[in-house]
C-alpha positions as CSV (number, residue, x, y, z in Angstrom):
1,X,26.4,42.0,105.3
2,X,23.4,41.1,103.5
3,X,23.4,39.6,100.0
4,X,21.0,41.1,97.6
5,X,19.9,39.0,94.2
6,X,20.6,41.6,91.2
7,X,17.8,41.4,88.8
8,X,18.4,42.1,85.2
9,X,16.6,45.3,85.6
10,X,18.9,46.3,88.1
11,X,22.2,45.0,86.2
12,X,21.3,47.0,83.1
13,X,20.0,50.1,85.3
14,X,23.4,50.1,86.8
15,X,25.4,49.7,84.0
16,X,23.4,52.6,82.1
17,X,24.2,54.5,85.4
18,X,27.9,54.1,84.7
19,X,27.7,55.0,81.3
20,X,27.5,51.7,79.5
21,X,24.8,51.5,77.0
22,X,22.5,48.6,76.3
23,X,23.7,48.6,72.6
24,X,27.1,47.8,74.0
25,X,25.9,45.0,76.5
26,X,24.2,43.4,73.6
27,X,27.6,43.5,71.5
28,X,29.6,42.2,74.5
29,X,27.5,39.7,74.8
30,X,27.4,38.6,70.8
31,X,31.6,39.0,71.1
32,X,31.7,35.0,72.5
33,X,30.5,33.5,69.3
34,X,33.5,31.0,68.5
35,X,34.2,29.2,65.4
36,X,36.0,26.5,64.4
37,X,38.4,26.2,61.2
38,X,40.1,22.7,60.8
39,X,42.3,21.4,58.1
40,X,45.3,19.0,57.4
41,X,48.6,21.2,57.0
42,X,51.1,21.4,59.4
43,X,52.0,24.7,61.0
44,X,54.8,25.6,58.2
45,X,52.4,25.4,55.4
46,X,50.9,28.4,53.7
47,X,47.5,27.1,54.3
48,X,48.2,27.3,57.9
49,X,49.4,30.8,57.9
50,X,46.8,32.1,55.5
51,X,44.2,30.7,58.0
52,X,45.7,32.5,60.8
53,X,45.4,35.5,58.8
54,X,41.5,34.6,58.0
55,X,41.0,34.3,61.6
56,X,42.5,37.6,62.4
57,X,40.6,39.7,59.6
58,X,37.2,38.0,60.5
59,X,37.7,39.0,64.5
60,X,38.7,42.6,62.9
61,X,35.9,42.9,60.4
62,X,33.2,41.7,62.9
63,X,34.8,44.0,65.8
64,X,35.5,40.9,67.6
65,X,31.8,39.3,67.5
66,X,33.5,36.1,66.2
67,X,36.7,34.6,66.7
68,X,38.1,31.8,64.6
69,X,40.1,29.1,66.0
70,X,42.7,27.5,63.8
71,X,42.9,23.8,64.0
72,X,45.9,22.2,61.8
73,X,47.5,18.7,61.3
74,X,44.2,17.1,61.3
75,X,43.3,17.6,64.9
76,X,39.7,18.0,64.3
77,X,39.6,15.2,61.5
78,X,40.8,14.1,58.4
79,X,39.5,15.6,55.2
80,X,36.3,13.4,54.8
81,X,35.7,13.7,58.6
82,X,35.9,17.6,58.1
83,X,33.6,17.8,55.4
84,X,31.1,15.7,57.1
85,X,31.8,18.1,60.0
86,X,31.0,21.2,58.1
87,X,27.5,19.5,57.1
88,X,26.4,18.7,60.3
89,X,27.6,22.2,62.0
90,X,30.4,20.5,64.3
91,X,33.1,22.3,62.1
92,X,32.6,25.7,60.4
93,X,35.8,26.0,58.3
94,X,37.8,23.9,56.2
95,X,40.3,23.8,53.5
96,X,39.3,21.0,50.6
97,X,39.6,20.4,46.9
98,X,39.1,17.4,44.7
99,X,38.0,15.0,47.7
100,X,34.7,16.6,47.2
101,X,33.8,14.6,44.1
102,X,32.7,11.9,46.5
103,X,29.5,14.4,46.5
104,X,29.7,15.9,43.1
105,X,31.5,14.8,40.1
106,X,32.4,18.7,39.7
107,X,34.7,18.6,42.2
108,X,37.3,16.4,40.1
109,X,38.0,19.4,38.0
110,X,40.1,21.1,40.5
111,X,42.9,18.5,39.7
112,X,42.7,17.3,36.1
113,X,46.2,16.5,34.2
114,X,46.9,19.5,31.9
115,X,43.9,21.1,32.2
116,X,45.6,24.4,33.6
117,X,48.6,25.4,31.9
118,X,49.5,28.3,34.2
119,X,48.3,30.7,36.7
120,X,46.8,33.2,34.7
121,X,44.6,30.5,33.2
122,X,43.7,29.3,36.5
123,X,42.7,32.6,37.6
124,X,40.5,33.2,34.6
125,X,39.0,29.4,35.4
126,X,38.2,29.8,38.6
127,X,37.3,33.5,39.2
128,X,35.1,33.2,36.1
129,X,31.6,31.5,34.9
130,X,33.7,27.7,34.8
131,X,34.4,28.5,38.8
132,X,31.1,29.9,39.2
133,X,29.7,26.4,38.2
134,X,31.7,24.3,39.8
135,X,31.1,26.4,43.2
136,X,27.6,26.3,42.6
137,X,27.7,22.4,42.5
138,X,29.6,22.2,45.6
139,X,27.4,24.0,47.7
140,X,24.6,22.6,46.2
141,X,25.7,18.9,46.6
142,X,28.2,19.0,49.5
143,X,26.6,22.0,51.6
144,X,29.8,23.7,51.8
145,X,30.3,27.6,50.7
146,X,33.5,28.3,48.8
147,X,34.6,31.8,50.4
148,X,37.9,31.6,48.2
149,X,40.7,29.6,46.7
150,X,44.4,28.6,47.0
151,X,46.8,27.7,44.6
152,X,48.4,24.5,45.0
153,X,51.9,23.4,44.3
154,X,52.0,21.9,40.5
155,X,52.6,18.0,40.6
156,X,56.3,17.1,39.3
157,X,57.4,13.7,38.4
158,X,61.2,12.5,40.6
159,X,63.1,9.5,39.3
160,X,66.5,8.3,38.9
161,X,66.6,8.8,35.1
162,X,66.2,12.1,33.1
163,X,62.7,12.2,31.5
164,X,62.1,14.9,29.2
165,X,59.6,13.5,26.6
166,X,56.8,10.5,26.8
167,X,58.9,7.9,25.2
168,X,61.2,8.3,28.4
169,X,58.6,7.1,30.7
170,X,58.2,3.5,28.7
171,X,58.3,1.0,31.2
172,X,58.9,3.2,34.2
173,X,57.4,2.3,37.5
174,X,56.1,5.0,39.7
175,X,54.1,5.5,42.2
176,X,50.6,7.5,41.6
177,X,48.0,8.0,44.3
178,X,44.9,5.6,44.2
179,X,43.0,7.9,41.8
180,X,41.7,6.1,38.6
181,X,42.6,9.2,36.5
182,X,46.0,9.5,37.5
183,X,46.4,5.8,36.6
184,X,44.8,6.1,33.0
185,X,46.9,9.1,32.3
186,X,50.3,7.5,33.2
187,X,49.1,4.5,31.7
188,X,48.5,6.3,28.5
189,X,52.0,8.0,28.6
190,X,53.7,4.7,28.5
191,X,54.5,4.4,32.4
192,X,53.6,1.5,34.7
193,X,51.8,3.4,37.7
194,X,51.4,1.3,40.9
195,X,48.8,3.3,43.2
196,X,50.5,3.2,46.8
197,X,49.9,5.2,50.2
198,X,52.1,8.1,50.6
199,X,53.6,6.5,53.8
200,X,54.8,4.1,51.7
201,X,56.4,5.8,48.9
202,X,59.8,6.3,50.7
203,X,60.7,2.7,51.1
204,X,59.5,1.7,47.9
205,X,61.8,4.0,46.3
206,X,64.6,2.4,48.4
207,X,63.6,-0.7,47.7
208,X,63.4,-0.2,44.0
209,X,59.5,-1.7,44.1
210,X,58.8,1.6,42.3
211,X,61.5,4.0,40.3
212,X,59.7,7.0,40.2
213,X,56.9,9.2,42.1
214,X,55.1,12.4,41.5
215,X,54.4,15.1,44.2
216,X,54.6,18.7,44.9
217,X,57.8,20.3,45.5
218,X,56.6,20.9,49.2
219,X,56.1,17.4,49.6
220,X,59.2,15.9,47.7
221,X,61.3,18.1,50.1
222,X,59.3,17.2,53.4
223,X,59.2,13.4,52.4
224,X,63.0,13.6,52.3
225,X,62.7,11.9,48.5
226,X,66.2,13.3,47.6
227,X,67.7,10.6,49.4
228,X,66.7,7.9,46.9
229,X,65.6,10.4,43.8
230,X,68.1,12.0,41.7
231,X,66.0,14.0,39.2
232,X,62.8,16.7,39.5
233,X,61.2,16.3,36.0
234,X,59.2,19.5,35.6
235,X,55.9,17.6,33.9
236,X,53.7,20.5,35.9
237,X,51.3,17.7,35.2
238,X,48.5,18.8,37.5
239,X,48.2,22.7,38.5
240,X,45.1,22.5,40.6
241,X,43.2,24.8,43.4
242,X,41.8,24.3,46.7
243,X,38.9,26.1,48.4
244,X,39.2,27.6,52.1
245,X,35.0,26.7,52.6
246,X,32.6,27.4,55.1
247,X,29.7,25.1,56.3
248,X,26.5,26.3,55.0
249,X,25.0,25.9,57.9
250,X,27.1,28.3,59.9
251,X,27.2,30.5,57.3
252,X,23.2,30.7,57.5
253,X,23.3,31.5,61.0
254,X,25.6,34.3,60.5
255,X,24.0,38.3,59.7
256,X,24.8,39.6,56.1
257,X,27.2,41.9,57.7
258,X,29.1,39.1,59.4
259,X,28.8,36.9,56.2
260,X,30.3,39.8,54.4
261,X,33.1,40.2,56.5
262,X,33.7,36.6,56.4
263,X,34.1,36.6,52.9
264,X,36.4,39.8,52.9
265,X,38.5,38.2,55.3
266,X,38.9,35.0,53.0
267,X,39.8,37.6,49.9
268,X,42.4,39.1,52.2
269,X,43.9,35.5,53.3
270,X,43.7,34.4,49.7
271,X,46.3,37.6,48.6
272,X,48.5,36.7,51.8
273,X,48.4,33.0,51.0
274,X,49.5,33.4,47.2
275,X,52.8,35.5,48.4
276,X,53.4,32.8,50.8
277,X,52.9,30.3,47.9
278,X,55.2,31.8,45.5
279,X,58.1,32.1,48.0
280,X,57.5,28.7,49.1
281,X,58.0,27.3,45.6
282,X,61.6,29.1,45.2
283,X,62.5,27.9,48.4
284,X,61.7,24.5,48.1
285,X,63.5,24.3,44.8
286,X,66.4,25.5,46.4
287,X,66.5,23.3,48.9
288,X,66.1,20.1,46.4
289,X,68.9,21.5,44.5
290,X,71.0,21.9,47.5
291,X,70.4,18.3,48.4
292,X,71.8,17.2,45.0
293,X,68.5,16.6,42.9
294,X,68.9,17.7,39.1
295,X,65.9,19.9,37.7
296,X,64.9,18.5,34.1
297,X,62.7,20.8,31.4
298,X,60.4,18.5,29.8
299,X,58.0,18.5,26.8
300,X,55.0,19.5,28.9
301,X,53.1,19.7,25.6
302,X,53.7,16.2,24.2
303,X,52.8,15.1,27.4
304,X,49.5,16.7,27.7
305,X,48.7,15.3,24.0
306,X,49.6,11.9,24.5
307,X,47.5,11.6,27.8
308,X,44.7,14.0,26.8
309,X,42.3,11.1,25.3
310,X,42.8,9.0,28.4
311,X,42.2,12.1,30.8
312,X,38.6,12.5,28.9
313,X,37.7,9.2,28.7
314,X,38.0,9.0,32.6
315,X,36.0,11.9,33.8
316,X,32.4,11.8,34.7
317,X,30.5,12.0,31.2
318,X,28.7,15.1,33.2
319,X,31.6,16.9,33.5
320,X,33.3,16.6,30.2
321,X,31.7,19.8,28.5
322,X,33.0,21.8,31.4
323,X,36.2,20.2,31.0
324,X,36.5,21.2,27.5
325,X,35.9,24.7,28.4
326,X,38.6,24.6,30.9
327,X,40.9,23.8,28.2
328,X,40.1,26.6,26.2
329,X,40.1,29.2,28.5
330,X,42.8,31.7,27.9
C-alpha cells in the first residue's frame, strides 16, 4: 500500500466533508491550554478543595479551552517561590496573603492584630474601596491579580493557664512567628514573645522553653498542641484574609471571555470555600474539646486597646491612613 502525505488542505477538506467545521477544529486546538495553580495547603484543607472547585469551574466556563492543574503541599515551591513563579509565568495561580508585603507594604494590612473585628466588617473592607486599594497595590507592585479572597481562621492563644485579660499575660513566655508586628503587639500586652519556627513549637512547649503559642484552630489541632496545652483562649487577635491570585502575565494572555470566565470561577470558589471554612471551624473546636482542651472567652476589647498603639507604631507610615480606615469600617 502506498503512503500519501496529508497536507493541511487535505486534512481540513476531509474534516469538512465529514461534517466537522473549521471553527470546531480551532476550538479543539485551543483546548490544549493547561494552567498551573500551586499552593501550600494539604489535600484536606478548604483552600485545596476550593482550588479544585475553581479548576472545575474554569474548565466548564471556557468550554474546555482552559484546564487548571492544582498542586498542593508546596509541590511547585514555597510561598515566595510561587509568587516569583507567577511573576515569571512559570506558575499561573496561587493562594497568598501578607507575604506579599515583600513587594508592597499594603499587603501587611491583610493580617493586623485587631484591625478586623468580624466577618461582616471583613467583607465591607475587602469588597469595598479599601480592598480595591490593597488589590491595586498588589497588582502594581507584585504583578499578581487578586481574583477573589478566602477567610483565614482567627488566631487564638493556647496556654496552660486561662487568659481572660491582658493582666493574665504578664511574664507569659509565648511563641510568635518571626514578624516584628506580632512581637511588638504581644510585648505591649505584657507577654514575653519569642519568635520560633513553627516546626520547633511542640518541643518548646513540651520542654517549657515557652508556655504558650498562638495559631488558628486548624493548626492547633493538626500540630497536636492539645497534648501539651490545656486552654484555648479565644482572643481572635488576628482575623485575616488571603487571595486566590493569578499572574499578570498569564491573565494578559487570556482572551477577554476567558478572563471573565476565570473571575467568575473564582467567585464560585469563594462561596464554596466559605461554607467549608465555617464547617471546619466548628469541627476543629469540637475535636479540641474532645481532646480535653478548655475554651476560654476573653476581654477582646481590652486586648485590642492595650495593643493598639504598638500596632500603629509598627506599621509602615505609608499604610497607617488605610489602617485607620479599616478600624473605622462597619
